[in-house]
N, C-alpha and C positions, 0 to 999 in steps of 0.2 A: 275426552270420555269425562264425562262427573263423575266426582268419588263421592262415597256414602260415607256417612257416622257412621258406626257401628259397634255397639256397647262400650261405651267411652272414650275411645280412639281420638283423638284429638282431631281433627278435621285442618286441613294441611293450609284454607285462608285463616282457620282460630289462630292456628300456631304462629303464620308469619305477623298479625295484626299485633301479638301478645310482643314477639319477639320485638318488633319495631317501636312497639312502647315502652319495652326495658332498654332499648338503648337509647332511645329517648330520657327514660328516666336517669340513664346513669351518665349523659350528658349533660342536662342539667345541673347548674351552678345556684345555690342558695345566695343571690347578690347581699354585697354587704346590707349593712343598717345604713339608714341615711346619716344618723350621727357617727358611725364610725367613719364613713366616709368625709365627711365636715371635719374633725379631729385627725384625718391622714393631711387629708389639704391644708389645715390651719400648719400641721406640724413641718409641711414642705416650705411654706412661706415662709417661717422663722428660722429655719435650716439656713434659707440663701440670704437671711436678712444680716446683712455686719454685724450688729450689735451681739448677735447670741450663735454666730459663727465659734463651732468646738464645744459646745453644751453638747451633752451624752443624750439619749434619745430619751431616756425616761423623765430626764429636766426639759426637754423640748414638749413633752404629752404632760407633765404638770402645766408648763403655760399654756399651751394651746387649751387645757381644759378649761380656763376660764377665759380664754380672749376669746372677743366678739366680735363678728365679720360686720363691717360696714358698706355701701354701696354711696359715690358720692355724685352727682351729676355734675356736668361740666358749669360752671358758673354756683354751684352751690357750697354755700361757706359748712366746714368742717367743724370748725370754733370761732367765735371773736376774742378777741383782745378784752381780756379780765375778767371773762366766764370762769367760773369755777371751775380747777383741771378732774375732769374725769379718768383718767390717765395719760398714757402716750400712745404715738400711731406708728405705725409698720405699715408703706407703700407695699399695695397687691400687684396691682398696676394702673396704670396711670400715671396722673403726676400733680401733685399739689404745692399750691403757690402761698409761702407762709409772707405777710408782710406786712407792716404798719402804715397808718393814714394819718399825714401831718394835721396839724391845726389849722393846714387854709385847703386840706380835703386832698391833698398830693401824696397818692399810692407809692411805696418803696417797696420794692422788691427783696425779702434777707437771703431768702434763697427758695428753687424749684427743686421739689423731692422727688424723688423718682423711685420705682418699682427695689424694693433691701434697703430701701434708707426707714430709718427713723426718725422720728418728729417730737418734739414737745415734753422732752425727758424733765428738763428742767422745771418744768408746768408740777412734778409731783413735789416737789420740796417746797414751792412759792406759797403763800398764804394769799398774793394777790389774781391766782389765776393763772390764764395762757397769757404769757407776754407778748403776743401779737394774735393775727387774723390766719387764717388759714381755708384759705380755697380753692376747689379742683380746677384746672384749667383745663382736664379734659374727664373724662367720664371713667371715672376710677375706682377703687377699693382698698379699702385698707383695715388692719385688724387694730383695733382698740386693746391697749391692755389695762386694765381696770386699776385703779390706783390701788385699793386698802390690799386686793391678792400679791399684786408685784411687791410693793412693799413689805408683807409677812415672810414671800419668798427672798427679798433679796434679804433680809434678816438673818436669811438660814446659810445663804450662800454670798459669802464679801465678797466672790471674786467676780460675781456678774455687778455689784456698785463700781467695782471697777472698769469693768468693761463702760457700764453709764457714763463712769467719769471720763473716759476718754472718748466716746461718740460726743459726751459735749462738749469738751476739746474740740474734737475736728470743726464743730460749729461753728464755735467762737474765732479758728482760724477763719472761716468761711468768711464771716462778721467782720476782722480787721481786713482782709483782702477788700472786700467789698468797700470799706471806709477808705482802704487807700485810693480805690480807682475811683471814688466820686467825689474826690479830692481836685483829680484832673478838669484843668481848666474849661473844657467846651467838649459837646458831645463827639466832634469828629477823634480828639484826642483818648476818649474815653473807647470807643469802639473799634480805633485801632488798636489800642492796646486789649482789648478783647481779642481781637484777631491772633495778634499775635501770639498771646498765650493762650490761644487754641490751634497754633498750627503748631505740626509734630518738632519739624526743624526749622526755626523761624528764622529768615537771613541765608539760607542756604540749599531750599529746595522748593523750586514752583509746583504749584500743581495739586498742593493739597488742599483735602477737600473735608469741610468743617459742617456737620451734620447738626442742624439747629436742633435740640433736646424740645424745643416748644417750637411756640409761635410768632413769629417776630413782635407781635404784641408783648411778650412775655419777657424777648431778650429787651425789647424796649423800655421795658418797668425797670428792668437788669443795670440797664445802665441809665438808667435814671432822666428818661426823655418820653418824648409820644412817640406813637408810631407815625407818624407824618414826617416826624424830624430824624428819625430812624432810616426811613426810606430816601427822604431826601440826600443823605448821607452817603448810604451807600450808593447811591446813582451815582454822587460823584466821582466814589471811586472806584467807580464800573466805569465812568467815564474817561478817568484815569490809567485803565489798565490792570489794577492792580489788584482786582475779582473778577470772579463773576455769579453771580446768581441767578439759582432757579430754583423754584418753590422752597422747599426746606434746607437747602445745600449752597453752601459758598465756596468756591475754589477761591484759592488763594494765590493769584497768576505771579504776583511778584513779590515777594516776603521781605525781600533786601528792603525795596522801597519804604514797605511798610516799617518797618523797623527803622529807615532813616527819619519816614514821619515824625516817628514815636520820639524817637529822640532828639528833634528840630523841636517840636513842640515843648518837651519837656526839656528843654534851653541847655540840653547834654550835648549837642553835637555842634 
């Protein structure tokens, strides 16, 4: 039976529509401002960075207020050697290859930095700019921590300066280890040395899988060789049933034999 509206009484259909509208209004949440979301995302990235581990939320928010997000396409440069320092960087996603190029044009990878790692802190105090080149080996996102505001912040927080010294010390240890590896006499020895280092229990258990953090081209550069020479050396070890290769995974089938080859090639056997 149809219901009529009589002297100010609310029609049931009107009441139903108004109730629905009110419920929707109650459920509607005002979305955060885009700038607020951006700061929250930057703070999250800073918290994951080893350099800023343990900093208070207020300190992280202060740094996030002047940090700048940047995207770097694969094979694009983040900076070049000797360019004036704009600040240092923290990798959010992707991978950044830091390298130098010899007079003969040969590229030598210093380190490949990945999510949570910081790079180029030393350039903050260097009058000669960045000491190396940095190029994305994958589509990447980084945070630029600009030079002037971070130096002002460090002046108020000496503990952060100590953290940065620790980070640069870790980078130095990587360089020393790389120099040690590059003194090995041939590519096979360098590769075997790399495999032994990246096996959890070298010489004891077989079947350990090593996931390459980047492409084989990046690994070749780290070992100071070409992709073709690396492929031939991997094929040789595969033919000897020492490893198995599948995509970006290398399975160490006989870590004991690899360790023996390494000792022999180093003249220790």
